[in-house]
LUMLUMMAR-119832 format. One line per 10 residues: their letters; for each residue x negated, y, z of C-alpha. Coordinates in steps of 0.1 Angstrom, whole numbers, plus 5000, padded with zeros to 4 digits. Last residue first. Example, Ala and Ser with C-alpha at 12.3 -4.5 7.8 and 13.67 -1.06 7.14 Angstrom:
2
sa	4863 4989 5071  4877 4955 5078
end
This chain:
362
qlarvaagfv	8036 9118 5203  8003 9111 5226  7989 9086 5199  7987 9119 5178  7964 9136 5202  7943 9104 5199  7941 9109 5167  7931 9143 5168  7906 9137 5188  7888 9114 5168
splgaaapvi	7890 9136 5141  7874 9164 5160  7845 9146 5168  7816 9168 5180  7845 9189 5195  7858 9164 5213  7823 9149 5221  7819 9179 5232  7847 9182 5256  7844 9145 5275
lraaapsgsm	7809 9145 5285  7812 9166 5316  7834 9135 5326  7813 9115 5320  7780 9131 5342  7809 9137 5369  7820 9104 5371  7857 9098 5376  7870 9117 5345  7851 9094 5323
rvlgetllrh	7874 9061 5345  7905 9082 5344  7902 9092 5303  7898 9049 5300  7930 9041 5319  7948 9072 5306  7938 9062 5266  7949 9024 5278  7982 9031 5295  7998 9054 5274
rrslrrwege	7991 9029 5242  8008 9001 5261  8033 9021 5275  8060 9011 5247  8049 8974 5245  8048 8967 5280  8079 8983 5288  8092 8960 5257  8080 8933 5275  8092 8938 5307
yadprgaalc	8130 8946 5297  8133 8916 5279  8144 8898 5317  8177 8919 5313  8190 8906 5282  8225 8909 5277  8224 8933 5246  8240 8960 5268  8210 8950 5295  8184 8951 5270
rvaaaasala	8193 8988 5257  8201 9000 5285  8167 8996 5300  8146 9004 5265  8165 9036 5267  8154 9046 5306  8119 9032 5293  8111 9056 5266  8127 9086 5285  8106 9081 5312
laigegtlad	8075 9074 5289  8085 9109 5275  8083 9126 5309  8055 9111 5322  8032 9119 5291  8010 9143 5301  7976 9123 5292  7961 9131 5328  7996 9124 5350  7974 9089 5354
vygaadgvll	7986 9053 5360  8018 9048 5369  8042 9017 5374  8080 9010 5372  8085 9038 5399  8074 9065 5373  8101 9061 5351  8128 9028 5351  8125 8996 5371  8155 8973 5363
vrgatrrtvr	8176 8951 5390  8200 8924 5385  8171 8898 5394  8141 8920 5397  8126 8933 5370  8093 8956 5362  8065 8934 5372  8038 8931 5399  8037 8966 5399  8008 8997 5404
qqlpgagrva	8008 9027 5408  7981 9054 5402  7989 9089 5413  7984 9090 5451  8001 9117 5449  8018 9144 5444  8016 9181 5451  8039 9212 5452  8019 9249 5455  8046 9276 5468
gapggdllpa	8064 9301 5441  8051 9325 5415  8011 9331 5418  7994 9362 5405  7994 9385 5369  7960 9378 5370  7958 9347 5360  7937 9351 5328  7907 9363 5350  7908 9336 5374
lqpfgalhaa	7907 9309 5345  7872 9311 5334  7856 9305 5375  7869 9267 5366  7856 9252 5407  7874 9284 5423  7907 9270 5404  7904 9235 5433  7895 9256 5460  7923 9278 5451
fgrratslva	7945 9248 5453  7936 9237 5484  7915 9204 5491  7918 9166 5489  7890 9158 5462  7903 9131 5439  7921 9154 5414  7948 9163 5392  7952 9204 5396  7982 9217 5372
vgvleegvpt	7987 9258 5364  8025 9264 5352  8027 9295 5327  8053 9326 5330  8059 9357 5318  8075 9345 5285  8079 9306 5297  8065 9276 5303  8033 9279 5291  8008 9248 5301
vyvegaadaa	7976 9253 5317  7962 9221 5331  7935 9216 5356  7906 9188 5358  7893 9169 5384  7860 9153 5403  7836 9176 5388  7842 9201 5410  7837 9179 5442  7800 9166 5425
gqrsgpsagt	7792 9205 5420  7796 9214 5454  7768 9197 5476  7749 9221 5466  7710 9219 5468  7703 9234 5433  7735 9248 5420  7757 9220 5406  7764 9206 5376  7750 9174 5386
agdtgarkgp	7719 9165 5363  7715 9198 5343  7711 9220 5379  7734 9248 5374  7718 9283 5367  7748 9286 5339  7774 9263 5346  7775 9224 5331  7814 9215 5324  7846 9204 5344
wyvevfdtwp	7870 9198 5324  7898 9224 5316  7930 9213 5296  7949 9241 5278  7984 9230 5265  7986 9246 5235  8009 9280 5226  7985 9301 5243  7981 9330 5261  8012 9327 5280
avryhrrlgy	8025 9356 5298  8019 9357 5331  8030 9350 5368  8019 9323 5374  8031 9288 5388  8020 9264 5412  8011 9227 5408  7991 9203 5422  7980 9164 5420  7963 9137 5436
rrprprpsaa	7940 9109 5425  7927 9082 5448  7893 9066 5447  7887 9034 5430  7897 8998 5440  7896 8974 5407  7921 8949 5416  7947 8976 5423  7970 8962 5449  8008 8954 5436
dlglahrvps	8043 8970 5446  8071 8946 5436  8086 8933 5471  8120 8940 5464  8116 8970 5500  8085 8985 5479  8106 8987 5445  8137 8999 5459  8119 9031 5479  8100 9038 5447
hlgdaavlwr	8066 9059 5452  8062 9075 5423  8101 9079 5416  8135 9066 5423  8145 9054 5389  8158 9019 5403  8180 9010 5379  8212 8985 5393  8233 8962 5372  8266 8947 5375
arlgaatvsd	8275 8970 5404  8292 8969 5434  8288 9003 5457  8284 9011 5500  8252 9029 5489  8237 8992 5469  8256 8959 5462  8240 8944 5430  8264 8917 5412  8269 8886 5391
esqrvegvrg	8247 8854 5408  8245 8882 5440  8220 8907 5449  8217 8927 5481  8196 8962 5483  8195 8980 5514  8193 9018 5508  8207 9041 5484  8204 9068 5495  8228 9097 5490
dlvkvgveaa	8246 9123 5472  8270 9106 5445  8263 9117 5409  8290 9104 5386  8280 9102 5349  8312 9114 5325  8295 9126 5296  8295 9165 5298  8288 9157 5338  8251 9137 5328
rralathlat	8244 9161 5301  8245 9190 5329  8223 9170 5349  8202 9166 5323  8198 9205 5314  8193 9214 5349  8167 9188 5356  8147 9200 5323  8153 9237 5338  8138 9226 5372
rrmglgpgat	8112 9210 5360  8100 9238 5341  8097 9236 5307  8066 9235 5281  8080 9218 5246  8062 9196 5222  8064 9199 5187  8071 9184 5161  8052 9147 5144  8019 9163 5139
fsaeasrrgd	8010 9176 5173  7978 9199 5171  7946 9194 5182  7921 9213 5199  7884 9212 5212  7865 9239 5232  7833 9246 5242  7814 9265 5268  7841 9270 5296  7850 9233 5295
lyrigrlprg	7879 9235 5270  7901 9207 5259  7935 9221 5236  7965 9201 5231  7987 9206 5204  8016 9230 5195  8038 9233 5224  8072 9250 5222  8081 9274 5251  8111 9263 5275
ealdvglatl	8148 9273 5279  8169 9261 5251  8167 9225 5254  8200 9215 5258  8203 9177 5261  8222 9155 5234  8207 9124 5242  8187 9126 5207  8176 9159 5214  8161 9145 5247
aavggpmige	8145 9115 5226  8128 9142 5203  8118 9161 5229  8102 9131 5247  8081 9124 5214  8071 9153 5207  8054 9154 5247  8069 9170 5270  8044 9194 5291  8057 9202 5331
gcakdvpttr	8023 9197 5346  8047 9180 5372  8048 9190 5412  8081 9189 5417  8117 9205 5415  8151 9190 5417  8180 9217 5402  8203 9204 5417  8206 9187 5452  8186 9160 5469
pevvvaewga	8195 9129 5482  8205 9111 5445  8227 9080 5438  8233 9077 5403  8271 9066 5391  8275 9048 5355  8305 9031 5336  8295 9019 5306  8303 9030 5273  8271 9029 5257
laahvatalg	8270 9068 5258  8278 9062 5295  8244 9041 5294  8221 9064 5279  8233 9087 5301  8229 9071 5333  8193 9063 5321  8187 9097 5314  8198 9109 5349  8172 9085 5360
apgggavlld	8143 9091 5345  8147 9130 5344  8154 9129 5383  8187 9111 5399  8173 9085 5419  8188 9048 5421  8213 9043 5394  8243 9023 5395  8253 9007 5359  8284 8989 5350
im	8311 9000 5377  8328 8970 5401
end
């Protein structure tokens, strides 16, 4: 019987397995995809995530240092620098490769396959033909293990579903900030809606944001979060100030993910713990996904090693509380065209408040 079986070999799953191996446990990861695994992701790692990866011994040689976060709406901008050290813009494939390499170094086994049915007894979990003391489900936003265990929860306040799209562009980064482009009133538009008089497109234009993250010497990642279901080019058309900055042309295909919000009743079920996106997800708006995944991976192993699996629920809530509150608030504002147009002016007019919010993401 092995100590820990991990469903899912993304960053959350690999980090969990590395933590377990460093604690002297035998850890096995089951993952159907081949390395490196790519996905729609903003690819900005907050300073806390950089520190967590460094502590795990992960090689972060690739990528671009990030100084902070800048908000723009076409007329105004506001920026705040990180104070706990730099963040990192890093291709998702590069991050996955680095984590997989570290997992191999510490003796983690990665098996090709899917976990499938999970059966529990008083002292073990059996899945994927393996028997383990514990199972961590780190199998993503739409976690099959979470669903099979009946841990999905309906939202008490239904809201429009948000989706993410990402594409890379061949262009030298013009910034060392993560730039977030919010909808704003454009010249020649109606002041009430932000749309040209008689146009129905304005409300759709306001239904999302665009994130630009430098990830290489000649590469930037551009991600869109929106409730509107339309093509990537159609989304970018709502942010004309970006077009001249992306003249190097696209590099690779568009990747998508969603719906983003995933509510979960609890993060433990017997000998199974949920980690990363599988543990519940609000939105990608604040860019904390990787940092939170790494924090929950460390907390899960810490609780299991202490023989206190039930303590993980409280640990997860504590670690994610600030993120959940801040993200929920921003998502609510972004869902209202009028409110979304106030975000950048408010950030510019209250720099100390914006700076405090950015520091909270560290």
